[in-house]
Structure formats: structure tokens, C-alpha cells
Steps between C-alpha positions, in 0.01 A plus 500: 500500500296782649412790272414861571141413401492234775615759754233744380223239533621397846509862620174594327656779296597563138829398342577871460464553875741216572745651253470844661564355846803302384653784297382785723384693194173637638338558835306198620301511823706349785236235576493388135878503473524282810251250352711484185823450699331227705387326180852522357638340816227235528538393137880538506484712187831586338517710182629311198829669409485381137150641454604826665803527268283444194247758616760764580718425200814467713675206660766675708746247360852593393688313230876456513716406201857388559758410235637147494874539565583131526756509212 
């Protein structure tokens, strides 16, 4: 599984820069952003949804409780 650190090494940038490009949180030079996007595509990077949920403290999951009316 490809990590954000792998993408950063491939693109020759820091992990923070990769994060900024993916989340659009800060301005990154267009040339650098394109290198990062190319690395993401080349390595087929996909963010781990479980890791993201743990980091953010939210799962975006809804629970549903229903009574058992089988009697």
C-alpha cells in the first residue's frame, strides 16, 4: 500500500506539501502541485479512510437501532 511519504519521496517534496496539495489548505506553486499530482497518479495513491477517520475523530457513520417486533 502506498503511503503519503512514498508520494512525497517520488515527487521530491515534503509530506506536508503533499498534504497541502491534496487538501488544498495552502498555496503550492503550480509546478510543484503538478509533480505531486503526477506522483499520486503514478503510484496509485489512495488515502486510507480508516486512518483519516482516526485522525479527524469522525467516521461519518450513522447508527440505526430498530425494535424487534417479531412477537
